[in-house]
N, C-alpha and C positions, 0 to 999 in steps of 0.2 A: 701191940694188936687192940684197934679202939674195939669198945664196943658198940654196937649197932642198935638203932634202931625202925622201929614199921612203923608211918606214918599213917590209917588210914580215917580217906574220905566217904563218910557216914549220914551226913546232916542234910540232903535235899530228901525230894519229893520225885523226883521224876517229870515232869511236867508234862515231855513231852512221849510216858510211857504211860497217861492216863492218869496221872493223880495216883495212881496206885507206889507202894513201899519197895522199889524193884530191886534196891541195895536187898529185899529181904524175900526174894525170887527161891524156890525152891528148886534147880535146875540139876543136880550132881547126882549121878547114881541110888548113895541110900535118900537123896531128898536134901545134898547140900546149898547154899547157899555161896556168888560166886564167891565171899569175899573167905571165904575158907578153903578155896583151893587157892586161894594170895597166900594166907598164909601157910599153907602147907609149904605149898614152895618156900615161903622165904625163912618157916623154920630148917626146913631142911636146907635150907644156905647158907643155914649161919646165925639169921638175926639173934639175938639176946631180947628181942621187948616191943613190942607190940603195943601202940594207942590208934584208941578206936575217938576218929574226931565223931559223936552224934549230935542230935538235941533232947533235952530232958524225957521232952514225952515220947521218945521214941528206947531209952532208957533201957526199962521194963522189957520190951519187945528184946531188946538186942543182949538181956540177963539171960534172957531164957535163951534163943538158940546156940550165944557162943561156947564153944563145949569147957566145963570143968580144965578138962584133960593139957587145954593151951596156955588155962592158968601153972600146968604143973611142966611144963616144957618154955615157957616164957615170961617174962613180967608183963605182967599187961592193966593198963592205963586207961580211962573211959573219959578226957573232957569231949566241953561241949560248946556251939558254935552256937552264937544268940545275938541278936538282933542289936543288942541295948549295952553290946561290947563294944567300946566307942570313949579315947580319950576322955575326960577331966573336960566340962565345958561345951559337949558335944551333943545336941538334942537330935531325938528320932524323928525325919524328916516324918512330916500327917501322909499318911496312905502307903509311908513304905510298912513290905509285912516280911519282907526274905533278909537274910543275913546281906554280908559283903563280900560273897563270892570266895573264892578256894583259900587267898593269902587271908582274908582275912582268919577264913578257916582252920588254918595253919597255926593263925595267930594264936588259938587259943593252945595253942600246946607251952607257952611261953612259962617260964615256971616247974614245967613236963620231962620235957625233954633236954635234955644237959648232954646227950654224947650227936657222933652220926645221922642221921636218920632219913632216911627214904619217905616221898610219898604220893601216894595214888587213888584210887577212885575206887567206893567199893564195888562198883560191879560193874567190872573190867574184872575181863583175865590177860593176861600177861601173855603166862610163862614161864617156865622156870628158869631157860635162861635167863630170860631181862634182874629176877631177883641171883641171881650166881652173879650176872656182871654188877652186882648194883650193890649186894655186899660185901664182895673182895674190895672195889672201889674204895665203899668211908672203908673197910676196917684197916685202911689202910691210911688212908687222908690225914693232910698234915689239918686237925683241927684249929691249928693258929697262923695258918697261912692268908698274908698278903700281898693282892687280892687275896679276896677270898675265893674258896676251888671247889666250887660243887658237880654235880657230874647231871647227864640221860639220857633216858635209857630212849634210841631213834628207831623203830621200829619203819616198816615199806611202808608206805601207803597202802597199795595194793593189798596190801598182810589185812587191815582194821577196817576196810567200806563196808558195811550195813546192804542188803540184798535189798531189804524190806523202806529204804528211803534215803533221802539225805540228809548226808553227816558236816557235823565242823571238825577241823586239823588243825591242831598248828604246826603250818607248811615249817623248814628247817633249811635255812643256811646253817651251813658246813667248812671249817678248812683245810686245805691236805692234809692237816695236821691232826686234825678231829675236834678244835672246837670249836663249842658256837657260835653264829655269829648274829646271827636273829632269827624272831620264831614273828612269824606273819598269819594271822589267823585268814584260814581259808574256807567260803560257808558253802552249802545247798552242793556239796561235791559225790556224785556217782561217779559209774566206771564207764566210761562206752566207748567199746571198741579195745581198742592200746591205751589209751590217756584215761586220764582224771578232769571231767569235767566241774565247773567248781564255779564260787565268786572270791573278790575279793574285795576287802573292806570297804569299798565304795560302789560295787553292787557291779561292776564290772565280769564279763565274764573272761575267764583265763582254763586254760590247761595245762596239767601238773604230771607228771612221769607216777606212772605206777609204782616205782622203783624210789621213788625219794622219798626222804627220811621226815618221817613226821615226828611230832612228839605225843603223848598218849598223856601226859601230867603223869610221869614216874619221873621224877625229880629224884635228888640226890646232894643232900646239905649239910652243911657246920651250921651247929650250935650257933652260929652268930645269925647267918641266916635272922633267927627268931627274934633277935636285936634288930638287925636291920628292918624286922617290918615292921613290927611296934612304934620308931620310929617313923618311919612311913605312913603311917598309915593319917595322923591328923591330919600331914600333907594333903594326901589324897581325900579326906574328909572333905577339905577351903579346897577344894578346888570341880566339885560335884557341881558347883551351882549353875542350877536349867536340868540337870538328869539325875534329881537327886533318888526317885525311886528305883530309877534303873540302873546306873551305878553299881558296875562290882569295882571289885581290890582283887586286881588276877595273878595267876600263879608267871602265869606269861611273857607278861605286859612286868609286874615286878625285877625280875629276875633279868631280861631281854632291857630295859633299864640300868641294871649295874650293869649289865656285858655292856653297854656302849660307854657305861659312865667310868670304865675302867676298876670298876669295886668286886669283879668276880670276874672266875672266867668258867666256863660250863665244855666241860669233857661230857663228850657226846657214847654215849657207849651203847651196841651194834645189838640187835635180833633178829633174827631171823626167822623165832614164834606168830604163827598166828593167831594175831588179836580182837576175841570176838568181846560182844558183849548184849544190855536187854538195852537198845537205848531205845526201842520202839517196841509192844506183845510181842508185835509178831517175827520178831527172835527168837523168842521165847524157844519156842519149836525148834531152828536150829542152837540154838546156844545148849541144849539139854542132847542133842543128836554129836554135838562137837563133844563132852563128854562123853558122852560114851562113846562117842571111837577113842577118843583120849585111853580109859580104862582098856579095851580091847587089847588097844597096843601094848599096854603097859603099863604106862605110862604115872600109873594113880592104884591106886588099892581102891579094891570095888565103896566101903568106909572110907574117911579118911584120919580120922580120930576114934 
């Protein structure tokens, strides 16, 4: 059985949230942040290692919040996503202030993660089922398989929508045998009666079924993926001419291309849990109430750690 790691992307400030550090908002019954619920669920599922991707200027805040008891239950690592972490010979474009997206964030783990790993967002609640199915998959995945064998937890779209604004989701096309065929970003999604309304990449209005599978950036990868990210980052930078200030190296696009090129396959793991997060400030009361209800239902202790 493989050792498994959970990689938590927590380097963003959250512009839609109003510029605050939404990853550090206290929402649990004893003041926990969302990330602590993910860690709790991951440890319960059997993950052996927790890796935080953050920024150097947030490191002290993380050290204050992350409970020492977590280090007693699992190996803990911190890595930093930095704008200037680019291949030799590349220069940072004038005016560029943000790092290079989720693929660049995970690339920060190169040399630190040598086991199958799951990747999640720090400010999303995924539910215990997602961590259980992901851990069991990674614990048994063939790390030497070619094509590379990855996984993704597919959530039901209707279980991921916000009541306080429109959202972006990765709409998934899945084969009959549960393999991911493609992920297409859909924008400005909101519930409208029995369907969801959205826009495609060109801004055209579309409808999506509320029970359609979507990606919430919960991926499962083998260590070889980090080498693939490293090899592809330079090509990405070479191809961003005209969009140097906003271009992002994104996990769904990277993995989607690997699938289309036959370099990787992705098994879609199912979760019926309700996803929620603090995309908007107005989401916080709902999130606080949701955790209270989960506690009252006996799914979590009043204090996690």
